[in-house]
N, C-alpha and C positions, 0 to 999 in steps of 0.2 A: 520613497522609503516607506518601510513597514516594520513594526516591531516584531521581534522574534517571537514574543508570546502570542501575538495575534496570528502570525503564520502557523505557530504549533496548533492553535485551535482550528484554523482553517484546514490544516492538513488532516486533523482528526475527522472534521466534517466531511472532507472530501471522500474519505475511505467509505462513508456510508451513503453517498449521494451519487447514484449512477448518472443522473441527468448532468450534474455538474462535471464529472469524469467525461463524459462525451462532449461537453462543450469545450472542455480544456484540450481534449485530443483531436478536435475538429482541425481540418486543414486551414490554416491562416488565423488560428486562435491566438490571442493576445494574452498569454497565460498571466503575465505580471498585472496587467491592469484588471482582469477578471478577479485575481486574487485581492487586489488592493480594494476593489469595490466590494467584493464580498466580506472582507474584513471590517468594513464600515458597519455591517449589519450584525457583526458578532456581539453578542451582549457582553458588556464589560464585566459582569460578574463570572463569565466563563474564562477570562484571561486570568492567569496566576499573578502572584505577587513577585515575580522574578524581576530582576534588575532589567531595565528597559535597554534593549539592544536593537538599535536600528539596523536593518539589513538593506543591502545594495539590491537593485533590480536583478542583477545577475545571481546573487545568492538566493533570492525568492525564485527565480526560474528553475535554478538547479534543484533546489529541494523539492519543488512541485513535480518536475520531470522524474526525479528519483523516486517520489511516492507513486507516481502514475506507473513507472515502469516495474515497480514492486507488484502493484495490483495486476498488471498484465502477465507477470512471470513469476507466479507464486513458487516458492522454492519448497521442495519436498523434503521432508526430514529424513535423514539417513535411516533412523529408526523404523520409520515406515517402509522404506525400501527393503531392509533386512527382514521386517516381519513379512512383507509379501513374498520374498524369495523363500524363506523358511516354510511358509504355508504352501507354495507351490511344490517345494521338495518333498513335504510331508504327504501331499496328495499323490505325488509320483511314486513315492515309497509304498504307500498304501495300494495304489494300483498294481504296482509290480507284485507285491505279496499276494494280492488276491489272483493274479493271473497265474502264479507259480504253483499255487495249491489248488 
């Protein structure tokens, strides 16, 4: 078992630690054990004063896999897509107008 607050801090650290990410994504990696061991070294001051909630091994694994998959597949904001399309359109219109005159 692991506390939800510990996992939350672990996941935050995981986002900024490429070495830890590669260890967890290695073939045969024991994700749950790695998270539990790493959480032992998390400073108690970093955890919040949330209600203590114990997580099962499956819940820990699911949350870590979810965090790792988001790292590997970042989503692109629809605003960025529309801005890129608009930029291309404006460039094409500018090229067309220059060629016409």
